[in-house]
TORLUMGU-822193 format. One record per atom (N, C-alpha, C, O): residue in three letters; x, y, z. Coordinates in steps of 0.2 Angstrom, whole numbers, padded with zeros to 4 digits, always signed. Example, Ala and Ser with C-alpha at 12.3 -4.5 7.8 and 13.67 -1.06 7.14 Angstrom:
ala+0066-0028+0039ala+0062-0022+0039ala+0066-0016+0039ala+0071-0017+0042ser+0064-0011+0035ser+0068-0005+0036ser+0064+0000+0039ser+0067+0006+0040
% end
This chain:
pro+0475+0632+0513pro+0475+0626+0509pro+0474+0627+0502pro+0470+0631+0500glu+0477+0622+0498glu+0476+0622+0491glu+0469+0620+0489glu+0467+0615+0492glu+0466+0623+0484glu+0460+0620+0481glu+0461+0613+0477glu+0467+0612+0474ile+0456+0609+0478ile+0457+0603+0474ile+0455+0604+0467ile+0450+0607+0465ser+0460+0602+0462ser+0459+0604+0455ser+0453+0599+0452ser+0453+0594+0454ser+0450+0602+0447ser+0445+0598+0444ser+0449+0594+0438ser+0446+0589+0435glu+0456+0595+0437glu+0460+0591+0433glu+0461+0585+0435glu+0461+0584+0442pro+0463+0580+0431pro+0465+0573+0434pro+0471+0573+0438pro+0475+0578+0437pro+0471+0569+0443pro+0477+0569+0448pro+0484+0569+0445pro+0488+0572+0447tyr+0484+0565+0439tyr+0491+0565+0436tyr+0493+0571+0433tyr+0499+0573+0433ile+0489+0575+0430ile+0491+0581+0427ile+0493+0586+0433ile+0498+0590+0432val+0489+0586+0438val+0491+0591+0444val+0498+0589+0446val+0502+0593+0448ala+0499+0582+0447ala+0505+0580+0450ala+0511+0582+0445ala+0516+0584+0448leu+0510+0580+0439leu+0516+0582+0434leu+0517+0589+0434leu+0523+0591+0434arg+0512+0593+0434arg+0514+0601+0435arg+0518+0603+0441arg+0522+0607+0441lys+0516+0600+0447lys+0519+0601+0453lys+0526+0599+0453lys+0531+0602+0455leu+0527+0593+0450leu+0534+0590+0450leu+0538+0594+0446leu+0544+0594+0447asp+0535+0597+0441asp+0539+0601+0436asp+0543+0607+0440asp+0548+0609+0438arg+0540+0609+0445arg+0543+0614+0449arg+0549+0612+0452arg+0554+0617+0454tyr+0550+0606+0453tyr+0556+0604+0457tyr+0562+0601+0452tyr+0567+0600+0454arg+0560+0601+0446arg+0565+0599+0440arg+0570+0604+0439arg+0568+0610+0438gly+0576+0602+0439gly+0581+0607+0437gly+0583+0612+0443gly+0589+0615+0442asn+0579+0612+0448asn+0581+0617+0454asn+0585+0613+0459asn+0583+0608+0461lys+0591+0615+0460lys+0595+0611+0465lys+0593+0612+0472lys+0597+0615+0476leu+0587+0611+0474leu+0585+0612+0480leu+0587+0607+0485leu+0585+0607+0491trp+0591+0602+0483trp+0594+0597+0487trp+0600+0599+0490trp+0604+0594+0493ala+0603+0605+0490ala+0608+0607+0494ala+0607+0605+0501ala+0601+0605+0503pro+0612+0603+0505pro+0611+0600+0511pro+0606+0604+0516pro+0602+0601+0519glu+0607+0611+0515glu+0602+0615+0519glu+0595+0615+0517glu+0590+0617+0520ser+0594+0613+0511ser+0587+0613+0508ser+0584+0606+0506ser+0578+0605+0504gln+0588+0601+0508gln+0585+0594+0507gln+0579+0592+0510gln+0574+0589+0507lys+0577+0595+0516lys+0571+0593+0519lys+0565+0596+0515lys+0560+0593+0514leu+0566+0602+0513leu+0561+0606+0509leu+0560+0602+0502leu+0554+0601+0500phe+0565+0600+0499phe+0565+0597+0493phe+0561+0590+0493phe+0557+0589+0490tyr+0563+0586+0498tyr+0560+0579+0499tyr+0553+0580+0501tyr+0549+0576+0499ser+0552+0585+0506ser+0545+0585+0508ser+0540+0587+0502ser+0535+0585+0502gly+0543+0592+0498gly+0539+0594+0492gly+0538+0589+0487gly+0532+0588+0485val+0543+0585+0485val+0542+0579+0481val+0537+0574+0483val+0533+0572+0480thr+0538+0572+0490thr+0534+0567+0492thr+0527+0569+0494thr+0522+0565+0493asp+0526+0575+0496asp+0519+0578+0497asp+0515+0578+0490asp+0509+0577+0490val+0519+0580+0484val+0515+0579+0478val+0513+0572+0477val+0507+0571+0475leu+0517+0567+0478leu+0515+0560+0477leu+0510+0558+0482leu+0505+0554+0480arg+0510+0560+0488arg+0505+0559+0493arg+0498+0562+0490arg+0493+0558+0491glu+0498+0568+0488glu+0492+0571+0485glu+0489+0567+0479glu+0483+0565+0479tyr+0494+0565+0475tyr+0492+0561+0469tyr+0489+0554+0471tyr+0484+0552+0469ile+0493+0551+0476ile+0491+0544+0478ile+0484+0545+0481ile+0479+0541+0480ala+0483+0550+0485ala+0476+0551+0489ala+0471+0552+0484ala+0465+0548+0484arg+0472+0556+0478arg+0466+0557+0473arg+0466+0551+0469arg+0460+0549+0467arg+0471+0548+0467arg+0471+0542+0462arg+0469+0536+0465arg+0465+0532+0462tyr+0471+0534+0471tyr+0469+0528+0474tyr+0463+0529+0480tyr+0461+0523+0482gly+0462+0535+0481gly+0456+0536+0486gly+0457+0534+0493gly+0452+0532+0497phe+0463+0535+0496phe+0464+0534+0503phe+0468+0540+0505phe+0472+0543+0502gly+0468+0541+0512gly+0471+0547+0515gly+0479+0547+0516gly+0481+0547+0521ala+0482+0547+0510ala+0489+0546+0510ala+0493+0552+0514ala+0498+0551+0516met+0490+0558+0514met+0493+0564+0517met+0494+0563+0524met+0498+0566+0527glu+0489+0559+0527glu+0490+0558+0535glu+0493+0551+0537glu+0493+0549+0542met+0495+0547+0532met+0498+0541+0533met+0506+0541+0533met+0509+0545+0530thr+0508+0536+0537thr+0516+0535+0537thr+0518+0532+0530thr+0513+0529+0526thr+0524+0532+0529thr+0526+0528+0523thr+0524+0521+0523thr+0522+0518+0518asp+0525+0518+0528asp+0524+0511+0529asp+0516+0509+0527asp+0514+0505+0524glu+0512+0514+0530glu+0505+0513+0529glu+0503+0514+0522glu+0499+0510+0519ile+0506+0519+0519ile+0505+0520+0511ile+0506+0514+0507ile+0503+0512+0503phe+0512+0512+0508phe+0515+0506+0504phe+0511+0500+0506phe+0511+0495+0501arg+0509+0499+0512arg+0505+0493+0513arg+0498+0493+0509arg+0496+0488+0506lys+0495+0499+0509lys+0489+0500+0504lys+0491+0499+0497lys+0487+0496+0493leu+0496+0502+0495leu+0498+0502+0488leu+0500+0495+0485leu+0500+0493+0480ser+0502+0491+0490ser+0504+0484+0488ser+0498+0480+0486ser+0499+0475+0483thr+0492+0482+0487thr+0486+0479+0484thr+0484+0481+0478thr+0480+0478+0474glu+0488+0486+0475glu+0486+0489+0469glu+0491+0486+0463glu+0496+0483+0465glu+0489+0486+0457glu+0492+0484+0451glu+0498+0489+0449glu+0497+0493+0445ile+0504+0488+0453ile+0509+0493+0452ile+0515+0488+0450ile+0517+0484+0454asp+0519+0490+0445asp+0525+0486+0443asp+0529+0486+0450asp+0530+0491+0453lys+0532+0480+0451lys+0536+0479+0457lys+0542+0483+0458lys+0544+0486+0463ser+0546+0484+0452ser+0552+0489+0452ser+0550+0496+0454ser+0553+0499+0457leu+0544+0498+0450leu+0542+0505+0451leu+0540+0506+0459leu+0541+0511+0462tyr+0536+0501+0461tyr+0534+0501+0468tyr+0540+0502+0473tyr+0540+0506+0477ser+0545+0498+0472ser+0551+0498+0476ser+0555+0504+0475ser+0557+0507+0481glu+0556+0507+0469glu+0560+0513+0469glu+0556+0519+0472glu+0559+0524+0474thr+0549+0519+0471thr+0545+0524+0474thr+0545+0524+0482thr+0546+0529+0485lys+0545+0518+0484lys+0545+0517+0492lys+0552+0519+0494lys+0553+0522+0499glu+0557+0517+0490glu+0564+0520+0492glu+0565+0527+0493glu+0568+0530+0497leu+0561+0531+0488leu+0561+0538+0488leu+0558+0540+0494leu+0560+0545+0497phe+0552+0537+0496phe+0549+0539+0502phe+0553+0538+0509phe+0553+0542+0513leu+0557+0532+0509leu+0561+0531+0514leu+0567+0536+0515leu+0569+0538+0520thr+0570+0537+0509thr+0575+0542+0509thr+0572+0549+0512thr+0576+0552+0516ser+0566+0551+0509ser+0563+0557+0512ser+0562+0557+0519ser+0563+0562+0523asp+0560+0551+0522asp+0559+0551+0529asp+0566+0552+0533asp+0566+0555+0538leu+0571+0549+0530leu+0578+0550+0533leu+0580+0557+0533leu+0583+0559+0538val+0579+0560+0528val+0580+0567+0527val+0576+0572+0532val+0579+0576+0535lys+0570+0570+0532lys+0565+0574+0536lys+0566+0573+0544lys+0565+0578+0548phe+0566+0567+0545phe+0566+0565+0553phe+0572+0563+0556phe+0573+0564+0562ala+0577+0561+0552ala+0584+0559+0555ala+0589+0564+0553ala+0595+0563+0555lys+0587+0569+0550lys+0592+0574+0548lys+0598+0572+0544lys+0603+0574+0544ser+0596+0566+0540ser+0602+0564+0535ser+0603+0568+0530ser+0598+0572+0528thr+0609+0568+0527thr+0610+0571+0521thr+0611+0566+0515thr+0615+0561+0516val+0608+0567+0510val+0608+0562+0504val+0613+0564+0499val+0614+0570+0498ser+0616+0559+0495ser+0621+0561+0490ser+0617+0564+0484ser+0611+0563+0483asp+0621+0568+0480asp+0619+0571+0474asp+0616+0565+0469asp+0611+0566+0466glu+0619+0559+0469glu+0617+0554+0465glu+0609+0552+0467glu+0605+0551+0462glu+0608+0551+0473glu+0601+0550+0475glu+0596+0556+0474glu+0591+0554+0472asn+0599+0562+0475asn+0595+0568+0474asn+0592+0568+0467asn+0587+0570+0466ile+0597+0567+0463ile+0596+0568+0455ile+0590+0563+0453ile+0586+0564+0449lys+0589+0557+0456lys+0584+0552+0455lys+0577+0554+0457lys+0573+0551+0455ala+0577+0558+0462ala+0571+0559+0466ala+0565+0561+0461ala+0560+0558+0461val+0566+0567+0457val+0560+0569+0453val+0559+0564+0447val+0553+0563+0446pro+0564+0561+0444pro+0562+0556+0439pro+0558+0550+0442pro+0554+0547+0438val+0560+0548+0448val+0556+0542+0451val+0549+0544+0452val+0544+0540+0450ala+0548+0550+0455ala+0541+0553+0456ala+0537+0553+0449ala+0531+0551+0449val+0540+0556+0444val+0537+0557+0438val+0535+0550+0435val+0530+0549+0432arg+0540+0545+0435arg+0539+0538+0433arg+0533+0535+0436arg+0529+0532+0433phe+0532+0536+0443phe+0527+0533+0447phe+0520+0536+0444phe+0516+0532+0443val+0520+0543+0443val+0514+0546+0441val+0512+0543+0434val+0506+0542+0432thr+0517+0544+0429thr+0516+0542+0422thr+0514+0535+0421thr+0511+0533+0416ser+0517+0530+0426ser+0515+0523+0425ser+0509+0521+0428ser+0506+0516+0427thr+0506+0525+0433thr+0500+0523+0436thr+0494+0526+0434thr+0488+0524+0435trp+0494+0532+0431trp+0488+0536+0429trp+0484+0532+0423trp+0478+0533+0423arg+0488+0528+0419arg+0484+0525+0414arg+0479+0520+0416arg+0474+0518+0413asn+0479+0518+0423asn+0474+0513+0425asn+0468+0517+0429asn+0464+0514+0432asp+0469+0524+0428asp+0464+0528+0431asp+0458+0529+0427asp+0457+0534+0424asp+0453+0524+0428asp+0447+0524+0424asp+0443+0530+0425asp+0439+0533+0421asp+0443+0532+0432asp+0438+0538+0434asp+0440+0544+0430asp+0436+0549+0429ala+0447+0545+0429ala+0449+0552+0426ala+0450+0551+0418ala+0451+0557+0415ser+0449+0545+0415ser+0451+0545+0408ser+0446+0549+0404ser+0449+0553+0399asp+0440+0550+0405asp+0435+0554+0401asp+0437+0561+0402asp+0438+0565+0397leu+0438+0563+0408leu+0440+0570+0410leu+0447+0572+0407leu+0448+0577+0405ala+0451+0567+0407ala+0458+0568+0404ala+0458+0570+0397ala+0461+0574+0394lys+0454+0566+0393lys+0453+0567+0386lys+0450+0574+0385lys+0452+0577+0380lys+0445+0575+0389lys+0442+0582+0388lys+0447+0588+0390lys+0448+0592+0386ser+0450+0587+0395ser+0455+0592+0397ser+0461+0592+0392ser+0463+0598+0391ser+0463+0587+0390ser+0468+0587+0385ser+0466+0590+0378ser+0469+0595+0375ser+0460+0589+0376ser+0457+0592+0370ser+0456+0599+0371ser+0458+0603+0367asp+0453+0601+0377asp+0452+0608+0378asp+0459+0612+0379asp+0460+0617+0376ala+0464+0609+0382ala+0470+0612+0383ala+0474+0613+0376ala+0477+0618+0375thr+0473+0608+0372thr+0477+0608+0366thr+0474+0614+0362thr+0477+0617+0358lys+0467+0614+0362lys+0464+0620+0358lys+0466+0627+0361lys+0467+0631+0357asn+0467+0627+0368asn+0469+0633+0371asn+0476+0634+0372asn+0479+0639+0373gly+0480+0629+0370gly+0487+0629+0371gly+0489+0630+0378gly+0494+0633+0380ser+0485+0627+0383ser+0487+0629+0390ser+0490+0623+0394ser+0492+0625+0400ile+0491+0617+0391ile+0495+0612+0395ile+0502+0613+0394ile+0505+0613+0389asp+0506+0614+0400asp+0513+0614+0399asp+0516+0607+0401asp+0515+0605+0406ala+0518+0604+0396ala+0521+0597+0396ala+0527+0597+0401ala+0531+0602+0401val+0527+0592+0405val+0533+0590+0408val+0538+0588+0403val+0537+0582+0401asp+0544+0591+0402asp+0548+0589+0397asp+0554+0586+0400asp+0555+0584+0406asn+0559+0585+0395asn+0565+0581+0396asn+0568+0583+0403asn+0570+0589+0403val+0570+0578+0407val+0574+0579+0413val+0581+0577+0411val+0582+0571+0410gly+0585+0582+0411gly+0592+0580+0411gly+0594+0576+0404gly+0599+0572+0405gly+0591+0577+0399gly+0592+0574+0393gly+0590+0567+0392gly+0592+0563+0387gly+0585+0565+0396gly+0583+0558+0396gly+0578+0557+0390gly+0577+0562+0386thr+0574+0552+0390thr+0570+0551+0385thr+0563+0553+0387thr+0561+0554+0393lys+0559+0555+0382lys+0552+0557+0383lys+0547+0552+0381lys+0548+0548+0377thr+0542+0551+0385thr+0536+0546+0384thr+0530+0550+0383thr+0528+0554+0387glu+0527+0549+0377glu+0521+0553+0376glu+0515+0549+0379glu+0514+0543+0376ala+0511+0551+0383ala+0505+0548+0385ala+0500+0548+0380ala+0497+0554+0378ala+0498+0543+0377ala+0494+0542+0370ala+0488+0546+0371ala+0486+0550+0366asp+0484+0545+0376asp+0477+0548+0376asp+0477+0555+0378asp+0472+0559+0376thr+0482+0558+0380thr+0482+0565+0383thr+0486+0570+0380thr+0485+0576+0380gly+0491+0568+0376gly+0496+0572+0374gly+0501+0575+0379gly+0505+0579+0377ile+0501+0573+0385ile+0505+0575+0390ile+0512+0572+0389ile+0512+0566+0388val+0517+0575+0389val+0524+0572+0388val+0527+0573+0395val+0528+0578+0398ala+0530+0567+0397ala+0533+0566+0404ala+0539+0563+0403ala+0541+0559+0399ala+0544+0566+0408ala+0551+0563+0408ala+0551+0556+0411ala+0548+0555+0416glu+0555+0552+0408glu+0557+0546+0411glu+0565+0546+0410glu+0567+0543+0405ser+0568+0547+0415ser+0575+0548+0415ser+0579+0546+0421ser+0576+0547+0427glu+0585+0543+0421glu+0589+0542+0427glu+0595+0546+0426glu+0600+0544+0429thr+0596+0550+0421thr+0602+0554+0419thr+0602+0560+0424thr+0597+0561+0427thr+0608+0563+0424thr+0609+0569+0428thr+0605+0575+0426thr+0604+0576+0420ile+0603+0579+0431ile+0600+0585+0429ile+0606+0590+0429ile+0609+0591+0434glu+0607+0594+0423glu+0612+0598+0423glu+0610+0605+0425glu+0604+0607+0423lys+0614+0609+0429lys+0612+0616+0431lys+0614+0620+0425lys+0619+0620+0422lys+0609+0624+0423lys+0610+0629+0417lys+0611+0636+0421lys+0609+0637+0426glu+0615+0640+0417glu+0616+0647+0420glu+0609+0650+0421glu+0605+0650+0417gly+0608+0653+0426gly+0602+0657+0428gly+0598+0653+0432gly+0592+0655+0435asp+0599+0646+0434asp+0595+0642+0438asp+0595+0645+0445asp+0601+0648+0447his+0590+0645+0449his+0590+0648+0455his+0587+0643+0460his+0582+0640+0459val+0590+0644+0466val+0587+0639+0472val+0582+0644+0475val+0583+0649+0477leu+0576+0641+0476leu+0571+0644+0479leu+0572+0645+0487leu+0568+0647+0490
% end
């Protein structure tokens, strides 16, 4: 089991999501691994951010709980769609189009970057972590996904991708 980080949940989630960026793990034989990984990162983030057991809950249970939170309706919908797609891939052995696969990580990143700002419990720790990391040069920012725009989180200096554009394969990319 992985240790729970003392870092704010959004930083942990963005770092983990960065591992899925640019890797074409969504080849038909790898889609289950890809979607499980992306949604598990979100489940961990949701559990730490909102304080309920998202790791042990169904998609429906998670989104019933999240419906009581202040989350933009379109963000809520696209994140729920990501989880439903993941469920189809994992449990119904569905194969998803490249177009849908390309959107998975940017949707997950948008969810994290859009909901962390309301995280009062982590705000002081985030400022300290950001300050310490800036001094030490230790935060790896989640950068541009497929040429999209970057949004800088004002209080922390974390740069996160917000993109719906395609992820281009560069020479040397490897599938894990």
